[in-house]
C-alpha positions as CSV (number, residue, x, y, z in Angstrom):
1,M,-74.8,24.7,-43.8
2,A,-71.5,26.2,-42.7
3,Y,-68.7,28.2,-44.3
4,L,-65.4,28.2,-42.4
5,K,-62.4,30.4,-43.4
6,G,-59.1,30.7,-41.6
7,W,-55.8,32.6,-42.2
8,M,-52.2,31.9,-41.2
9,T,-50.4,35.2,-40.9
10,S,-47.2,36.5,-39.5
11,E,-47.1,37.7,-35.9
12,D,-47.4,41.3,-37.0
13,G,-50.3,40.5,-39.3
14,K,-48.7,42.0,-42.4
15,T,-48.0,38.8,-44.2
16,V,-50.7,36.2,-45.0
17,Y,-49.1,32.8,-45.6
18,V,-52.2,30.8,-46.4
19,V,-56.0,31.0,-46.4
20,C,-58.1,27.9,-46.0
21,E,-61.8,27.7,-46.9
22,H,-64.2,24.9,-46.1
23,H,-67.8,24.5,-47.1
24,K,-69.9,22.1,-45.0
25,V,-73.4,21.1,-46.1
26,G,-75.5,18.4,-44.4
27,V,-77.6,16.8,-47.1
28,P,-79.3,13.4,-46.6
29,S,-78.5,10.7,-49.1
30,Q,-81.2,10.2,-51.7
31,P,-82.8,6.7,-51.8
32,Q,-81.9,6.1,-55.4
33,H,-78.2,6.8,-54.6
34,M,-78.3,4.3,-51.7
35,E,-79.6,1.6,-54.1
36,T,-76.6,1.9,-56.3
37,K,-74.0,-0.7,-55.7
38,V,-70.4,-0.8,-56.8
39,P,-68.2,-4.0,-57.0
40,W,-66.2,-3.2,-53.9
41,D,-69.3,-2.9,-51.7
42,E,-69.4,-6.7,-51.4
43,E,-65.7,-6.9,-50.6
44,F,-66.0,-4.2,-48.0
45,A,-69.0,-5.9,-46.4
46,K,-67.0,-9.1,-46.1
47,D,-64.3,-7.3,-44.1
48,F,-66.5,-6.0,-41.3
49,T,-69.6,-7.2,-39.4
50,D,-72.2,-4.8,-38.1
51,E,-70.7,-5.0,-34.6
52,E,-67.2,-4.2,-36.0
53,W,-68.7,-1.2,-37.8
54,A,-70.4,0.0,-34.6
55,E,-67.1,-0.3,-32.7
56,K,-65.2,1.5,-35.4
57,E,-67.8,4.3,-35.4
58,K,-67.7,4.5,-31.6
59,T,-63.9,4.7,-31.7
60,R,-64.0,7.4,-34.4
61,K,-66.4,9.5,-32.4
62,E,-64.2,9.2,-29.3
63,R,-61.2,10.3,-31.4
64,Q,-63.2,13.3,-32.7
65,T,-64.2,14.3,-29.1
66,E,-60.5,14.0,-28.0
67,R,-59.4,16.2,-30.9
68,K,-62.0,18.8,-30.1
69,E,-61.0,18.8,-26.4
70,R,-57.3,19.1,-27.4
71,G,-58.2,21.9,-29.8
72,R,-59.9,23.8,-27.1
73,E,-56.8,23.3,-24.9
74,L,-54.5,24.6,-27.6
75,D,-56.8,27.6,-28.2
76,L,-56.6,28.5,-24.6
77,E,-52.8,28.0,-24.5
78,W,-52.4,30.1,-27.7
79,E,-54.6,32.9,-26.2
80,R,-52.4,32.8,-23.0
81,V,-49.3,33.2,-25.1
82,L,-50.7,36.0,-27.2
83,R,-51.8,37.9,-24.0
84,S,-48.4,37.4,-22.4
85,K,-46.8,39.2,-25.5
86,M,-49.1,42.3,-25.1
């Protein structure tokens, strides 16, 4: 379980523009929920084969990794900017 909270503030820290909270809980799906089907399940299944799903998942994970790496780069750049202003 994770609780994340972030603030966007002015450079002097006196004004808070926005606060964002996110609760993340990893809970496995219950079997009775997985048995439930909705009408669009069949339509969705027609659109993609298992191989296509696997490829989409791989691509999604690659994009997540790229975003994490870019986020780290931006964090380091932002830290450098902040230090240069001190």
